[in-house]
C-alpha positions as CSV (number, residue, x, y, z in Angstrom):
1,M,-43.9,-14.6,-20.9
2,L,-41.7,-17.3,-19.4
3,Y,-39.0,-16.6,-16.7
4,R,-36.6,-18.9,-15.0
5,V,-34.8,-19.2,-11.6
6,I,-31.9,-21.6,-11.5
7,L,-29.9,-22.5,-8.4
8,S,-26.3,-23.1,-9.1
9,H,-23.7,-24.4,-6.5
10,N,-20.4,-25.6,-8.0
11,Q,-22.3,-26.6,-11.1
12,T,-20.5,-24.4,-13.7
13,D,-20.5,-27.1,-16.4
14,S,-24.3,-27.2,-16.4
15,I,-24.9,-23.5,-16.9
16,R,-24.9,-23.6,-20.7
17,K,-27.3,-26.5,-20.7
18,F,-30.2,-24.2,-19.6
19,P,-32.0,-21.7,-21.8
20,G,-30.3,-18.3,-21.6
21,G,-31.4,-14.7,-22.1
22,P,-32.2,-11.9,-19.7
23,S,-35.4,-13.6,-18.4
24,T,-33.2,-16.4,-16.9
25,V,-31.8,-15.7,-13.4
26,F,-29.1,-17.8,-11.9
27,V,-28.7,-17.8,-8.1
28,F,-25.1,-18.4,-6.9
29,D,-24.2,-19.0,-3.3
30,A,-20.5,-19.8,-3.9
31,P,-19.8,-18.3,-7.3
32,T,-16.5,-18.6,-9.3
33,D,-15.3,-16.2,-11.9
34,K,-16.2,-18.8,-14.5
35,D,-19.8,-18.9,-13.2
36,I,-20.2,-15.2,-13.7
37,S,-18.5,-15.4,-17.1
38,E,-20.8,-18.1,-18.3
39,C,-23.8,-16.1,-17.3
40,T,-22.5,-13.1,-19.1
41,K,-22.0,-15.1,-22.3
42,L,-25.6,-16.3,-22.1
43,N,-26.9,-12.8,-21.4
44,C,-28.5,-14.0,-18.1
45,S,-29.1,-12.2,-14.9
46,Y,-27.7,-13.5,-11.6
47,V,-27.9,-13.1,-7.9
48,Q,-25.1,-13.7,-5.4
49,M,-26.1,-15.0,-2.0
50,P,-24.1,-14.2,1.1
51,Y,-24.3,-17.8,2.5
52,A,-24.5,-21.3,1.0
53,G,-26.9,-24.1,1.2
54,N,-30.3,-22.5,1.9
55,R,-32.2,-23.7,-1.2
56,G,-35.5,-22.0,-0.2
57,A,-33.9,-18.6,0.5
58,N,-32.0,-18.9,-2.8
59,R,-35.1,-19.6,-4.8
60,N,-36.9,-16.7,-3.1
61,A,-34.0,-14.4,-4.0
62,G,-34.1,-15.4,-7.6
63,L,-37.9,-14.9,-7.6
64,Q,-37.6,-11.4,-6.1
65,K,-35.0,-10.5,-8.9
66,I,-37.6,-11.5,-11.5
67,L,-40.5,-9.7,-9.8
68,T,-38.6,-6.4,-9.3
69,T,-36.8,-6.4,-12.6
70,F,-39.4,-7.6,-15.0
71,N,-42.8,-7.0,-13.2
72,P,-44.3,-10.2,-14.7
73,Q,-48.1,-10.3,-15.3
74,F,-50.4,-12.6,-13.4
75,N,-50.7,-15.1,-16.2
76,D,-46.9,-15.3,-16.9
77,I,-45.0,-18.4,-15.8
78,I,-41.9,-18.8,-13.8
79,E,-39.8,-22.0,-13.9
80,F,-37.5,-23.1,-11.1
81,F,-34.6,-25.5,-11.6
82,D,-31.8,-27.0,-9.6
83,G,-28.5,-26.4,-11.3
84,D,-27.8,-30.1,-11.9
85,R,-31.3,-30.8,-13.2
86,Y,-31.0,-29.2,-16.6
87,P,-33.7,-30.2,-19.3
88,T,-32.9,-33.1,-21.6
89,T,-36.4,-32.8,-23.1
90,Y,-37.8,-29.3,-23.2
91,N,-41.2,-28.3,-24.5
92,P,-42.3,-25.1,-22.6
93,D,-45.0,-24.3,-25.2
94,A,-46.8,-27.6,-24.4
95,V,-46.5,-26.8,-20.7
96,K,-48.0,-23.4,-21.1
97,Y,-50.8,-24.9,-23.2
98,L,-51.6,-27.4,-20.5
99,M,-51.5,-24.9,-17.7
100,D,-53.7,-22.4,-19.6
101,T,-56.2,-25.0,-20.9
102,Y,-56.7,-27.0,-17.7
103,G,-56.3,-24.2,-15.1
104,I,-53.1,-25.7,-13.7
105,Q,-51.3,-23.3,-11.4
106,C,-48.2,-25.5,-10.9
107,M,-46.6,-28.0,-13.3
108,L,-44.0,-30.4,-11.8
109,Y,-41.3,-31.6,-14.2
110,S,-40.1,-35.2,-14.4
111,C,-36.5,-36.5,-14.0
112,G,-34.8,-39.2,-16.1
113,Q,-35.0,-41.4,-13.0
114,D,-38.1,-40.4,-11.1
115,A,-39.4,-42.3,-8.0
116,R,-42.8,-40.7,-8.4
117,H,-43.4,-42.6,-11.6
118,S,-43.7,-45.9,-9.7
119,K,-46.8,-44.5,-8.0
120,I,-48.2,-42.1,-10.6
121,F,-48.8,-42.7,-14.2
122,V,-47.3,-39.9,-16.2
123,P,-47.9,-40.0,-20.0
124,L,-45.1,-39.2,-22.5
125,S,-47.3,-36.2,-23.6
126,G,-49.8,-34.3,-21.7
127,A,-49.8,-34.4,-17.9
128,T,-51.3,-36.0,-14.8
129,I,-53.1,-33.9,-12.1
130,V,-51.9,-35.0,-8.7
131,D,-52.8,-34.5,-5.0
132,T,-50.3,-32.5,-3.0
133,G,-52.4,-32.5,0.2
134,T,-50.8,-35.6,1.7
135,L,-47.8,-35.8,4.0
136,C,-45.5,-37.5,1.5
137,N,-46.8,-35.6,-1.5
138,P,-45.1,-35.6,-4.9
139,F,-44.0,-31.9,-4.9
140,Y,-40.2,-31.9,-5.6
141,S,-38.6,-28.6,-6.4
142,C,-35.8,-29.8,-8.7
143,G,-37.9,-28.5,-11.6
144,F,-41.3,-27.0,-11.8
145,A,-43.3,-24.1,-13.3
146,M,-45.8,-21.9,-11.5
147,S,-48.1,-19.1,-12.6
148,V,-47.4,-15.7,-11.2
149,S,-50.9,-15.5,-9.9
150,A,-50.4,-18.6,-7.8
151,I,-47.0,-17.3,-6.6
152,Q,-48.6,-14.1,-5.4
153,E,-51.2,-15.9,-3.5
154,I,-48.7,-18.3,-1.9
155,M,-46.5,-15.3,-0.9
156,A,-49.4,-13.6,0.8
157,F,-50.0,-16.8,2.8
158,N,-46.3,-17.2,3.6
159,N,-45.7,-13.6,4.7
160,G,-44.0,-12.5,1.5
161,S,-42.1,-15.7,0.6
162,L,-42.8,-18.4,-1.9
163,F,-40.7,-20.9,0.0
164,E,-41.2,-20.8,3.8
165,P,-38.0,-19.3,5.2
166,R,-38.0,-21.4,8.3
167,F,-36.6,-24.3,6.2
168,T,-32.8,-23.7,6.3
169,R,-31.6,-27.3,5.8
170,W,-32.1,-29.9,3.0
171,G,-35.5,-31.2,2.3
172,S,-39.2,-30.7,3.1
173,E,-39.4,-27.1,1.9
174,D,-40.9,-28.3,-1.4
175,Q,-43.4,-30.8,0.0
176,Y,-44.6,-28.1,2.4
177,L,-45.1,-25.9,-0.7
178,G,-47.2,-28.7,-2.0
179,L,-49.4,-28.6,1.1
180,V,-49.8,-24.9,0.7
181,C,-50.9,-25.3,-2.9
182,D,-53.5,-27.8,-1.8
183,H,-54.7,-25.5,1.0
184,L,-55.1,-22.7,-1.4
185,H,-56.8,-25.0,-4.0
186,H,-54.1,-24.6,-6.6
187,K,-54.2,-27.4,-9.2
188,V,-50.8,-29.2,-9.5
189,A,-49.8,-31.6,-12.2
190,I,-46.7,-33.5,-13.3
191,T,-45.5,-33.9,-16.9
192,C,-43.0,-35.5,-19.2
193,E,-43.2,-32.7,-21.7
194,I,-40.1,-31.5,-19.8
195,I,-37.7,-34.1,-18.5
196,L,-34.7,-33.2,-16.4
197,N,-31.3,-34.8,-16.1
198,G,-30.6,-37.0,-13.1
199,S,-32.9,-38.6,-10.5
200,V,-35.4,-37.5,-7.9
201,G,-36.9,-39.1,-4.8
202,G,-35.9,-41.9,-2.5
203,D,-32.7,-40.3,-1.2
204,S,-33.9,-38.5,1.9
205,D,-32.0,-40.9,4.2
206,L,-28.7,-39.8,2.6
207,H,-29.0,-36.3,3.9
208,E,-28.0,-35.6,7.5
209,D,-30.1,-32.4,7.6
210,Y,-33.3,-34.1,6.7
211,R,-34.4,-34.8,10.3
212,E,-34.2,-31.1,11.2
213,S,-36.2,-30.1,8.1
214,L,-38.8,-32.8,8.8
215,Q,-39.3,-31.3,12.3
216,T,-39.9,-27.9,10.8
217,Y,-42.3,-29.5,8.4
218,V,-44.3,-31.0,11.2
219,D,-44.2,-27.8,13.3
220,L,-45.7,-25.8,10.3
221,I,-48.4,-28.4,9.7
222,R,-49.4,-28.1,13.4
223,E,-49.2,-24.3,13.3
224,H,-51.6,-24.0,10.3
225,N,-53.7,-27.0,11.3
226,F,-53.4,-28.5,7.9
227,P,-55.6,-31.7,7.7
228,I,-53.3,-34.5,6.6
229,R,-54.8,-37.3,4.6
230,N,-53.2,-40.7,4.4
231,E,-54.6,-41.5,1.0
232,S,-54.2,-39.4,-2.1
233,R,-57.2,-38.4,-4.3
234,P,-57.3,-40.2,-7.7
235,V,-55.1,-38.7,-10.3
236,E,-56.4,-37.3,-13.6
237,V,-54.6,-37.8,-16.8
238,I,-55.0,-34.9,-19.3
239,P,-54.0,-35.0,-23.0
240,S,-51.5,-32.8,-24.8
241,K,-52.4,-30.4,-27.6
242,K,-53.5,-32.2,-30.7
């Protein structure tokens, strides 16, 4: 079974560009009447947050809605999207096949303009297994899928949260999740089987909150004594289903 958590902040026009149905949960932190109306038309669930801007907390709230409402099984998959990163290419069956066949616990989705592709070869079909144990690792949370079993293990490590709640500003909460995946020996890959609208990477200097988030990142690394490697392990390209 496939479930989805979608963050939406003043992105009403994008709501209908995502797959709908009751297994899709939108998380609003500044909802309008039209946002709620669009969700109702798509037969989606939604969560309203009491404050705006905390992306990690919003994703955690959407995840909790899925866990408590649907009780997903350990081998089910939950997708996470930002509200302006809707799929332009969408092949979830291929993603599930790759995750099941190669023991991948987390699959990162590519964007139309993706800074990671300048450093990592990602085939048009299939996926590339990547190293998320480096400081500037390629885990970006604008779009990814994760198995429920991996989510449960990460939540146990993070005292009940998938995204570490100490990140309250923009940035670093996703790359820290990448470090946790590496620490727990969860296999992470990136694919073009699902491509999202927009761009990702290379914009951290444009966000005033990034410095504060980066300090939280460093503090958590020190707290858990994560070994930080300067060089990534070699990537592994895996084929799609024939």
